[in-house]
C-alpha positions in Angstrom: 52.1 -42.8 -53.5 48.6 -43.5 -54.7 46.7 -46.8 -55.1 47.6 -48.6 -58.3 51.0 -47.0 -58.8 54.0 -49.2 -59.7 57.0 -47.5 -58.1 59.6 -50.4 -58.2 60.6 -52.9 -60.9 62.4 -56.2 -60.2 64.1 -58.4 -62.7 66.4 -58.4 -65.7 66.1 -54.9 -67.2 68.5 -55.7 -70.0 65.4 -56.9 -72.0 64.2 -53.2 -72.2 64.6 -51.9 -75.8 64.7 -48.2 -76.6 63.8 -46.9 -80.1 65.0 -43.4 -81.1 63.1 -41.7 -83.8 65.4 -40.5 -86.7 65.4 -36.7 -86.7 63.4 -36.8 -83.5 65.6 -34.3 -81.6 64.7 -30.6 -81.9 66.3 -27.7 -80.2 64.9 -24.2 -80.2 67.0 -21.2 -79.1 65.4 -18.1 -77.6 67.7 -15.1 -77.8 65.4 -12.1 -78.0 63.3 -13.0 -75.1 66.2 -13.0 -72.7 68.4 -10.5 -74.3 67.6 -7.8 -71.8 69.3 -9.9 -69.1 72.2 -11.2 -71.3 70.8 -14.7 -71.3 69.9 -17.3 -73.8 67.0 -19.8 -73.5 66.9 -23.3 -74.9 64.0 -25.7 -75.4 64.5 -29.3 -76.7 62.5 -32.4 -77.5 63.8 -35.9 -78.0 61.4 -38.5 -79.3 61.9 -42.1 -78.1 59.8 -45.2 -77.4 60.5 -48.3 -75.4 59.2 -51.7 -74.4 60.2 -55.0 -72.7 61.2 -57.6 -75.3 60.5 -61.2 -74.3 59.6 -64.4 -76.1 55.9 -65.2 -76.2 56.1 -68.4 -74.2 58.7 -67.2 -71.7 57.9 -65.7 -68.3 58.0 -61.9 -68.0 61.6 -60.7 -67.4 60.5 -58.0 -65.0 58.0 -58.0 -62.2 56.7 -54.9 -60.4 55.4 -53.9 -57.0 51.9 -52.4 -57.2 50.7 -50.2 -54.4 47.4 -51.4 -52.8 
């Protein structure tokens, strides 16, 4: 744990909103590289974004512990 890290969140995490990018999932299959051992390799990406949604005049729904 380093100074300035935020390891713990407290509060109502139901305000967290996740956005998934349409067509944001990609899967690559590697057959030739592992064929010698009878294996198949996979690599995947999934694009998402997220934020805490709260009204402008409301207190923050989540607080955090910051290491000092």
